[in-house]
C-alpha positions in Angstrom: -96.4 -130.4 1.6 -97.1 -128.8 4.9 -95.5 -125.4 5.5 -92.3 -125.6 7.7 -92.7 -122.7 10.1 -89.1 -123.1 11.4 -87.6 -122.9 7.9 -90.1 -120.9 5.8 -87.7 -120.5 2.9 -86.7 -124.2 2.9 -83.0 -123.4 3.4 -80.5 -126.2 3.4 -77.1 -124.7 4.2 -74.8 -121.8 4.0 -73.4 -121.7 0.4 -70.9 -118.8 0.3 -69.9 -115.4 1.6 -68.7 -112.7 -0.7 -65.9 -110.3 0.3 -64.8 -107.2 -1.6 -61.0 -107.1 -1.7 -58.2 -104.5 -2.4 -56.2 -107.3 -4.0 -57.9 -110.6 -5.1 -54.4 -112.2 -5.3 -53.5 -111.2 -1.8 -56.8 -112.5 -0.5 -56.5 -115.8 -2.4 -53.1 -116.3 -0.7 -54.6 -115.7 2.7 -57.6 -117.9 2.3 -55.6 -120.6 0.7 -52.5 -120.7 2.8 -53.8 -119.5 6.2 -57.4 -121.0 6.2 -57.0 -124.0 3.8 -59.5 -123.0 1.1 -59.0 -124.3 -2.4 -59.5 -122.1 -5.5 -62.3 -123.5 -7.7 -63.6 -122.6 -11.1 -65.6 -119.4 -11.4 -68.0 -118.7 -14.3 -66.2 -117.2 -17.2 -69.2 -115.0 -18.0 -68.5 -112.6 -15.1 -67.2 -109.2 -16.4 -65.4 -108.3 -13.2 -62.3 -109.6 -11.4 -62.6 -112.1 -8.6 -62.0 -115.6 -7.4 -64.0 -118.5 -5.8 -62.6 -120.7 -3.1 -64.1 -123.6 -1.3 -63.6 -125.7 1.8 -65.4 -126.9 5.0 -68.7 -127.0 3.0 -68.8 -123.3 2.2 -67.5 -121.0 -0.5 -65.8 -117.7 -0.3 -66.3 -115.4 -3.3 -63.6 -112.7 -3.6 -64.6 -109.6 -5.5 -62.0 -107.1 -6.7 -62.9 -103.6 -5.5 -63.5 -101.1 -8.2 -61.8 -98.5 -5.9 -59.2 -100.3 -3.8 -57.4 -97.2 -2.7 -60.6 -95.9 -1.0 -61.5 -99.1 0.9 -61.5 -98.6 4.7 -58.2 -99.4 6.4 -58.0 -102.3 8.9 -59.2 -101.3 12.4 -58.4 -102.8 15.7 -59.3 -106.5 16.2 -62.8 -106.2 17.7 -64.5 -109.6 18.5 -67.8 -107.7 18.4 -67.4 -106.8 14.8 -68.8 -108.7 11.8 -67.0 -112.0 11.3 -67.1 -115.5 10.1 -66.2 -118.3 12.5 -64.5 -121.6 11.9 -64.5 -124.6 14.3 -61.1 -126.2 14.8 -59.6 -129.4 16.3 -57.0 -127.8 18.5 -57.0 -124.2 19.7 -53.4 -124.6 20.9 -52.2 -125.6 17.4 -54.1 -122.7 15.8 -52.6 -120.2 18.3 -49.1 -121.6 17.7 -49.5 -121.4 13.9 -50.8 -117.8 14.1 -47.8 -116.8 16.2 -45.4 -118.5 13.7 -47.0 -116.7 10.8 -46.8 -113.3 12.6 -50.6 -112.8 12.5 -51.9 -110.5 15.1 -54.9 -111.9 17.0 -57.0 -111.4 20.0 -57.8 -114.3 22.4 -61.1 -114.4 24.2 -62.9 -117.0 26.4 -66.6 -117.3 26.9 -68.0 -119.2 29.9 -71.5 -120.5 30.1 -72.7 -122.9 32.8 -69.2 -124.1 33.6 -68.4 -124.7 29.9 -65.5 -122.6 28.5 -65.2 -121.8 24.8 -61.9 -120.4 23.5 -61.9 -117.9 20.6 -59.1 -116.4 18.5 -59.9 -113.4 16.3 -57.8 -111.9 13.5 -58.2 -110.0 10.2 -57.9 -111.1 6.6 -55.9 -108.7 4.3 -58.8 -106.4 4.0 -59.8 -106.2 7.6 -62.6 -108.7 7.6 -62.7 -110.5 10.9 -62.0 -114.3 11.2 -62.8 -116.3 14.3 -61.4 -119.7 15.1 -63.1 -121.4 18.1 -64.0 -124.6 19.8 -67.6 -123.5 19.9 -69.1 -127.0 19.6 -68.4 -127.4 23.4 -71.3 -125.0 24.3 -74.9 -126.2 23.8 -77.3 -124.4 21.6 -80.4 -123.9 23.8 -83.5 -122.9 22.0 -85.5 -120.1 23.8 -88.8 -122.1 23.8 -89.9 -125.7 23.4 -86.8 -127.6 22.4 -84.1 -129.6 24.1 -80.5 -128.4 24.3 -78.3 -129.1 21.3 -74.6 -128.8 20.4 -73.2 -126.6 17.6 -71.7 -129.7 16.1 -72.5 -130.7 12.5 -73.7 -134.1 13.6 -76.3 -132.6 15.9 -77.3 -130.1 13.2 -77.9 -132.9 10.8 -80.0 -134.8 13.4 -82.1 -131.6 14.0 -82.7 -131.1 10.3 -83.7 -134.8 9.9 -86.2 -134.5 12.8 -87.7 -131.3 11.3 -88.1 -133.2 8.0 -89.9 -136.0 9.8 -92.2 -133.4 11.5 -93.1 -131.9 8.1 -94.1 -135.2 6.6 -96.3 -136.3 9.6 -99.9 -135.1 9.3 
């Protein structure tokens, strides 16, 4: 097979993120009841506390901190901090739900070429940043040699299919 220079490790998708928690139970509650993740079976051979959750095609692996009292405290909500982002159907519905649940958040808007993307940022129980956005509105424009694409999953699958076809062609 010809080497794929745009995907040298032959990656196919994001599988999971791992987060160290002060309290696995509190984090399960957050990811299940706020973000809609579902607890799934975790290998019984692990010799440390944790939990696995799954939804939206990715997993979240929660790991119990060995020293929860000395974990950093939550800081201010800073959109420029490390975060994971989720696409949503309705920013208005998300913002309304966050208000109802009493979750502090920061609202931001990004404008590019007349296209506006709305973003809401908030913390999980351990201060890890979560973003909810309507980011599929803004095109992904490669720096060199490709046409503009959207962040949507449909266009991503199309790009991956085109790359596979290019690999097979001599």
